[in-house]
C-alpha positions as CSV (number, residue, x, y, z in Angstrom):
1,M,4.2,6.7,-18.0
2,I,1.5,8.6,-16.0
3,F,-0.7,5.5,-16.2
4,L,2.0,3.3,-14.8
5,R,2.8,5.8,-12.1
6,F,-0.9,5.8,-11.1
7,F,-0.8,2.1,-10.4
8,A,2.6,2.2,-8.8
9,L,1.2,4.2,-5.9
10,F,-0.6,1.2,-4.4
11,D,-1.1,-2.5,-4.8
12,K,-2.2,-2.7,-8.4
13,K,-3.1,-6.4,-8.2
14,L,-5.6,-5.8,-5.5
15,Y,-7.0,-2.8,-7.3
16,I,-7.5,-4.6,-10.6
17,A,-9.0,-7.7,-9.0
18,T,-11.5,-5.6,-7.0
19,V,-12.5,-3.6,-10.1
20,A,-12.9,-6.8,-12.1
21,L,-15.3,-8.2,-9.4
22,M,-17.3,-5.0,-9.4
23,F,-18.0,-5.3,-13.1
24,I,-18.7,-9.0,-12.8
25,S,-21.4,-8.0,-10.3
26,L,-23.1,-6.0,-13.0
27,V,-23.5,-9.0,-15.3
28,V,-24.7,-11.1,-12.3
29,V,-27.2,-8.6,-11.2
30,Y,-28.7,-8.1,-14.7
31,S,-29.0,-11.8,-15.3
32,L,-30.4,-12.9,-11.9
33,S,-32.8,-10.0,-11.3
34,L,-34.9,-10.4,-14.5
35,F,-37.7,-12.3,-12.7
36,A,-37.8,-9.7,-9.9
37,T,-38.3,-6.9,-12.4
38,V,-41.2,-8.8,-14.0
39,H,-42.7,-9.5,-10.6
40,F,-42.6,-5.8,-9.7
41,D,-43.7,-4.7,-13.2
42,A,-40.6,-2.6,-13.6
43,S,-38.0,-2.1,-16.3
44,E,-35.6,-5.0,-16.8
45,F,-32.8,-2.6,-16.2
46,V,-34.0,-1.2,-12.9
47,F,-31.7,-3.2,-10.6
48,F,-28.9,-3.1,-13.2
49,R,-29.0,0.8,-13.3
50,K,-28.9,1.0,-9.6
51,Q,-25.9,-1.4,-9.5
52,V,-24.1,0.7,-12.1
53,I,-24.5,3.8,-10.0
54,S,-23.2,1.8,-6.9
55,V,-20.2,0.5,-8.9
56,L,-19.3,4.0,-10.2
57,I,-19.4,5.4,-6.6
58,S,-17.4,2.4,-5.3
59,L,-14.9,2.8,-8.1
60,F,-14.4,6.5,-7.1
61,L,-14.0,5.5,-3.4
62,L,-11.6,2.8,-4.3
63,T,-9.4,5.1,-6.4
64,F,-9.7,8.3,-4.5
65,V,-9.3,7.0,-0.9
66,G,-6.7,4.4,-2.1
67,H,-4.5,7.3,-3.2
68,M,-4.7,9.3,0.0
69,N,-1.7,9.7,2.3
70,P,-1.9,6.9,5.0
71,Y,0.2,8.9,7.5
72,R,-2.3,11.8,7.5
73,V,-5.7,10.2,6.6
74,F,-5.9,6.6,7.8
75,T,-6.5,7.2,11.5
76,P,-8.9,10.2,11.1
77,L,-10.9,8.3,8.4
78,G,-11.1,5.2,10.6
79,K,-12.3,7.2,13.6
80,S,-14.9,9.0,11.5
81,L,-16.1,5.7,10.0
82,F,-16.6,4.2,13.4
83,F,-18.1,7.1,15.4
84,G,-20.1,8.6,12.5
85,F,-21.9,5.4,11.6
86,F,-22.2,4.3,15.2
87,L,-24.1,7.5,15.8
88,A,-26.1,6.9,12.6
89,I,-27.5,3.5,13.8
90,I,-28.6,5.1,17.1
91,V,-30.2,8.1,15.5
92,M,-31.9,5.9,12.9
93,L,-34.0,4.3,15.7
94,F,-35.7,7.6,16.3
95,L,-36.1,8.9,12.7
96,P,-39.6,9.1,11.2
97,S,-40.7,6.6,8.6
98,S,-40.4,9.3,5.9
99,L,-36.6,9.1,6.4
100,V,-36.1,5.4,7.2
101,T,-37.0,2.3,5.3
102,E,-38.6,-0.1,7.6
103,V,-39.1,-3.8,6.8
104,L,-40.9,-6.1,9.2
105,G,-40.3,-3.7,12.0
106,A,-36.6,-3.4,11.4
107,K,-35.1,0.0,10.6
108,R,-32.0,-0.7,8.4
109,W,-31.8,2.0,5.7
110,I,-31.8,5.8,5.9
111,R,-33.2,7.5,2.9
112,F,-31.6,10.5,1.2
113,G,-34.1,11.3,-1.5
114,P,-34.0,8.4,-4.1
115,L,-31.0,6.9,-2.3
116,S,-30.9,4.6,0.7
117,I,-27.9,3.7,2.8
118,A,-27.6,0.9,5.3
119,P,-25.3,2.4,8.1
120,T,-24.5,-1.1,9.5
121,E,-22.6,-2.0,6.3
122,F,-20.2,0.9,6.8
123,L,-20.1,0.4,10.6
124,K,-18.6,-3.1,10.1
125,Y,-15.4,-1.5,8.8
126,G,-15.6,1.2,11.4
127,F,-15.6,-1.7,14.0
128,V,-12.6,-3.2,12.2
129,F,-10.7,0.0,12.8
130,F,-12.1,0.4,16.4
131,I,-11.0,-3.1,17.4
132,A,-7.6,-2.7,15.7
133,W,-7.1,0.6,17.4
134,V,-8.0,-0.7,20.9
135,L,-6.0,-3.9,20.6
136,S,-2.9,-2.1,19.4
137,N,-3.2,0.4,22.3
138,K,-3.8,-2.3,24.9
139,Y,-1.3,-4.8,23.4
140,E,1.4,-4.3,26.0
141,Q,-1.0,-4.5,28.9
142,L,-2.6,-7.6,27.5
143,H,0.7,-9.3,27.1
144,N,2.0,-8.3,30.5
145,T,-0.7,-10.4,32.2
146,K,-1.9,-13.9,31.6
147,S,-4.9,-13.5,33.9
148,A,-8.2,-13.9,32.0
149,F,-9.9,-11.7,34.6
150,K,-7.3,-8.8,34.2
151,Q,-7.5,-9.1,30.4
152,T,-11.3,-8.8,30.7
153,I,-11.0,-5.7,32.8
154,I,-8.5,-4.2,30.3
155,L,-11.0,-4.8,27.4
156,F,-14.2,-4.2,29.4
157,P,-14.9,-0.7,27.7
158,T,-14.5,-2.3,24.3
159,F,-17.0,-5.1,25.2
160,L,-19.5,-2.5,26.5
161,V,-19.4,-0.8,23.1
162,L,-19.8,-4.1,21.3
163,L,-22.6,-5.1,23.5
164,F,-24.4,-1.8,22.9
165,A,-24.0,-2.1,19.2
166,T,-25.1,-5.8,19.3
167,A,-28.3,-4.7,21.0
168,I,-29.1,-2.1,18.4
169,I,-28.2,-4.3,15.4
170,A,-29.7,-7.6,16.7
171,I,-32.8,-6.2,18.4
172,G,-33.4,-2.8,16.9
173,Q,-32.6,-3.8,13.3
174,K,-33.3,-7.6,13.8
175,D,-30.0,-8.4,12.0
176,L,-28.3,-11.3,13.8
177,G,-26.1,-12.0,10.8
178,Q,-24.1,-8.8,11.1
179,V,-23.6,-9.5,14.8
180,V,-22.2,-13.0,13.9
181,V,-19.7,-11.3,11.6
182,L,-18.6,-8.7,14.2
183,F,-18.3,-11.4,16.9
184,G,-16.3,-13.6,14.5
185,L,-14.1,-10.6,13.7
186,L,-13.4,-9.9,17.3
187,M,-12.5,-13.5,18.1
188,I,-10.1,-13.9,15.3
189,L,-8.3,-10.6,16.0
190,L,-8.1,-11.5,19.7
191,F,-6.5,-14.8,18.6
192,L,-4.0,-13.0,16.4
193,V,-2.8,-10.7,19.2
194,G,-2.2,-13.8,21.4
195,I,-4.9,-13.5,24.0
196,S,-4.8,-16.1,26.8
197,K,-6.6,-19.4,26.2
198,N,-8.9,-19.1,29.2
199,F,-10.0,-15.6,28.2
200,F,-10.6,-16.8,24.6
201,I,-12.7,-19.8,25.7
202,T,-14.7,-17.6,28.1
203,M,-15.4,-15.2,25.3
204,I,-16.5,-18.0,23.0
205,L,-18.9,-19.5,25.6
206,A,-20.3,-16.0,26.4
207,G,-20.9,-15.3,22.7
208,I,-22.7,-18.6,22.2
209,S,-24.9,-18.0,25.2
210,G,-25.7,-14.5,23.9
211,F,-26.7,-15.9,20.5
212,I,-29.0,-18.4,22.1
213,V,-30.7,-15.7,24.0
214,L,-31.1,-13.5,20.9
215,I,-32.6,-16.5,19.0
216,K,-35.0,-17.4,21.8
217,I,-36.4,-13.8,22.1
218,A,-37.1,-13.6,18.3
219,P,-39.8,-16.0,16.9
220,H,-38.7,-15.3,13.3
221,R,-35.2,-16.7,14.1
222,I,-36.6,-19.8,15.7
223,D,-38.8,-20.3,12.5
224,R,-35.7,-19.8,10.3
225,I,-33.8,-22.5,12.3
226,K,-36.8,-24.9,12.1
227,G,-37.0,-24.3,8.3
228,W,-33.3,-25.0,7.9
229,W,-33.6,-28.2,10.1
230,A,-36.7,-29.3,8.1
231,G,-34.6,-29.3,4.9
232,I,-31.7,-31.4,6.3
233,Q,-33.3,-33.5,9.0
234,D,-34.1,-36.7,7.0
235,G,-30.5,-37.8,6.5
236,I,-29.7,-37.2,10.2
237,L,-32.8,-38.6,11.7
238,S,-32.6,-41.7,9.7
239,I,-29.6,-42.9,11.8
240,L,-31.2,-42.1,15.1
241,P,-33.6,-44.3,17.2
242,S,-37.2,-43.6,16.2
243,S,-38.2,-42.4,19.6
244,I,-35.5,-39.6,19.4
245,A,-36.1,-38.9,15.7
246,D,-39.8,-38.4,16.2
247,S,-39.2,-35.8,18.9
248,L,-36.8,-33.9,16.7
249,R,-38.7,-34.0,13.5
250,V,-40.2,-30.8,12.0
251,T,-43.3,-31.3,9.9
252,D,-43.7,-27.8,8.5
253,R,-41.4,-27.8,5.4
254,V,-42.6,-24.6,3.8
255,A,-39.8,-22.6,5.3
256,S,-37.2,-25.0,4.0
257,L,-38.2,-24.6,0.3
258,N,-35.8,-21.8,-0.3
259,V,-32.8,-23.9,0.9
260,K,-34.1,-27.0,-1.0
261,N,-34.5,-25.0,-4.2
262,S,-31.1,-23.4,-3.7
263,I,-29.4,-26.9,-3.5
264,D,-31.4,-28.0,-6.5
265,A,-30.3,-24.9,-8.5
266,I,-26.7,-25.7,-7.6
267,N,-27.1,-29.3,-8.7
268,N,-29.0,-28.3,-11.9
269,G,-26.0,-26.2,-13.0
270,G,-23.6,-29.2,-12.9
271,V,-20.1,-28.7,-14.1
272,F,-20.6,-26.2,-17.0
273,G,-24.0,-24.6,-16.1
274,Q,-27.1,-23.9,-18.1
275,G,-25.7,-20.8,-19.7
276,L,-25.7,-17.2,-18.6
277,G,-29.3,-16.0,-18.5
278,N,-30.8,-19.5,-18.8
279,G,-31.3,-20.4,-15.1
280,Q,-34.7,-21.7,-14.2
281,F,-34.7,-21.5,-10.4
282,K,-34.4,-17.7,-10.5
283,L,-37.9,-17.6,-12.0
284,G,-39.7,-17.3,-8.7
285,Y,-38.3,-20.5,-7.0
286,L,-35.6,-18.6,-5.1
287,S,-36.4,-15.4,-3.3
288,E,-33.8,-12.6,-3.5
289,V,-31.7,-14.6,-5.9
290,H,-29.7,-11.5,-6.9
291,T,-28.8,-10.9,-3.3
292,D,-28.9,-13.6,-0.7
293,F,-29.0,-16.6,-3.1
294,V,-26.6,-15.1,-5.7
295,L,-24.2,-18.1,-5.4
296,S,-27.1,-20.6,-6.2
297,G,-28.1,-18.6,-9.2
298,L,-24.6,-18.4,-10.5
299,S,-24.0,-22.1,-10.0
300,E,-27.0,-22.9,-12.1
301,E,-26.1,-20.6,-14.9
302,L,-22.3,-20.9,-14.9
303,G,-21.8,-24.3,-13.3
304,Y,-19.1,-25.3,-10.8
305,I,-16.4,-24.1,-13.1
306,G,-17.8,-20.6,-13.4
307,L,-18.6,-20.4,-9.7
308,V,-15.1,-21.5,-8.8
309,A,-13.6,-18.9,-11.1
310,I,-15.6,-16.0,-9.6
311,V,-15.1,-17.2,-6.0
312,S,-11.3,-17.6,-6.7
313,L,-11.2,-14.0,-7.7
314,L,-12.9,-13.0,-4.4
315,F,-10.4,-15.0,-2.4
316,Y,-7.5,-13.6,-4.4
317,I,-8.7,-10.2,-3.2
318,V,-8.6,-11.5,0.4
319,Y,-5.1,-13.0,-0.3
320,R,-3.8,-9.7,-1.5
321,I,-5.3,-7.9,1.6
322,F,-3.6,-10.4,3.9
323,D,-0.3,-10.1,2.0
324,I,-0.4,-6.3,2.5
325,A,-1.2,-6.9,6.2
326,N,1.8,-9.1,6.6
327,K,4.1,-6.3,5.3
328,L,2.8,-3.6,7.6
329,D,4.8,-2.7,10.7
330,D,2.3,-0.7,12.6
331,L,0.1,-3.1,14.7
332,K,-3.1,-1.0,14.3
333,E,-2.7,-0.9,10.5
334,K,-1.8,-4.6,10.4
335,L,-4.9,-5.6,12.4
336,F,-7.1,-3.4,10.3
337,A,-5.9,-4.9,7.1
338,Y,-6.4,-8.4,8.5
339,G,-9.8,-7.4,9.8
340,V,-11.0,-6.2,6.3
341,G,-10.0,-9.6,4.9
342,I,-11.6,-11.4,7.7
343,V,-15.0,-9.6,7.3
344,I,-15.0,-10.4,3.6
345,S,-14.2,-14.0,4.2
346,L,-16.7,-14.5,7.0
347,E,-19.5,-12.9,4.9
348,F,-18.8,-15.1,2.0
349,L,-18.6,-18.3,4.1
350,I,-21.8,-17.5,6.0
351,N,-23.6,-17.0,2.7
352,A,-22.1,-20.0,1.1
353,Y,-22.9,-22.3,4.0
354,G,-26.4,-20.9,4.2
355,V,-27.3,-21.5,0.5
356,S,-25.8,-25.0,0.6
357,G,-27.9,-25.9,3.7
358,L,-25.0,-26.3,6.1
359,I,-26.3,-23.5,8.4
360,P,-29.5,-21.4,8.6
361,I,-29.8,-18.6,6.1
362,K,-28.5,-15.3,7.7
363,G,-29.4,-12.7,5.1
364,I,-25.7,-11.9,4.5
365,A,-24.9,-10.8,1.0
366,V,-21.8,-12.0,-0.9
367,P,-19.3,-9.0,-0.7
368,M,-19.1,-7.0,-4.0
369,L,-21.0,-9.7,-5.9
370,S,-24.6,-9.5,-4.6
371,Y,-26.9,-6.6,-5.5
372,G,-26.8,-3.8,-3.0
373,G,-25.2,-0.4,-3.0
374,S,-24.4,-0.1,0.7
375,Q,-22.5,-3.4,0.9
376,L,-20.7,-2.7,-2.3
377,M,-19.6,0.8,-1.4
378,A,-18.7,-0.1,2.2
379,T,-16.6,-3.1,1.1
380,S,-14.9,-0.8,-1.5
381,L,-14.1,1.7,1.2
382,G,-12.6,-0.9,3.4
383,I,-10.4,-2.2,0.6
384,A,-9.5,1.4,-0.4
385,M,-8.2,1.9,3.1
386,V,-6.0,-1.2,2.7
387,L,-4.8,0.1,-0.6
388,M,-4.0,3.4,1.1
389,L,-1.8,1.5,3.6
390,S,-0.1,-0.4,0.7
391,R,1.2,3.0,-0.4
392,K,3.6,3.2,2.5
393,E,6.2,1.3,0.5
394,N,6.0,4.0,-2.2
395,I,5.9,7.2,0.0
């Protein structure tokens, strides 16, 4: 009876599905990280052990936060998540190298002894709350005017905050992928609250212009786009006049090998896969196969059937989140729940499109499936807050 009462407090289907995906990630990380452990001359369990710790912490967050009283905790927790981690990404720029892990000039992780945390992963869900909070407070004002200019004025402080965060994340941390997720989140939530069409189109055009600028000022992003184009150009250029095709052709194909190998790994898996642990492309042909290219590694080992099953579980989680959102009456809470589902969906789609060659690789992990403690714990915290809101029917 106590066990049943425990699950009756919140949406048990969402809880069980999330826990199941956490434990699937342990199997995935162990299988796909074996070559990396050999390459770094480390124990075969080094990534697995770290993922176990992350899963245990995430399970605690999911359970503990999910059982909190939404009337008392939701808003203070959301504000703390936003302001706390917004401050963290600013402070991180000025911390010494002894406290910050720096990769290629990008400061993305703060070290706490043997542990490292990526504040941006948590800030995403803080932004979900911040945007939901602002849009719910400004809802009446936005709907009392159809003027795109007046709507811009109403939301101008919000845009300033987003612009400042974009500068830190895209320039200071060299992480354009997270900016794409935040911008996509904002656009979808603006659409859901019924923003005017002119304002929406203006925002889209401004966002595209901003991304072009951010790409042009960063040579590594241009190289990444060239590498992606080199991998897909043949089929497209073959239908164009030779004079145009020659001007668009990229001859350096080294950067496209990862995408090519990713597609080959997917094709090599076929319908039923090579068997768990039997993948060949994870043996040095795909970099970060247990993080960025986890879907490719899974496709090779488990085939289309295994991949569809795991992805279906991920989207069942999103479905449950949206179902909870639909039942909430408070606009701020409703938008937050929708936002959590949107972030998870966008991250999956960006990763899936990248490893299949449809868009350039963005370095976005698959939520709750890829190796990485920060993304796993942050996503669990976001889902836990949705679980907390689902308790309202039982309080």
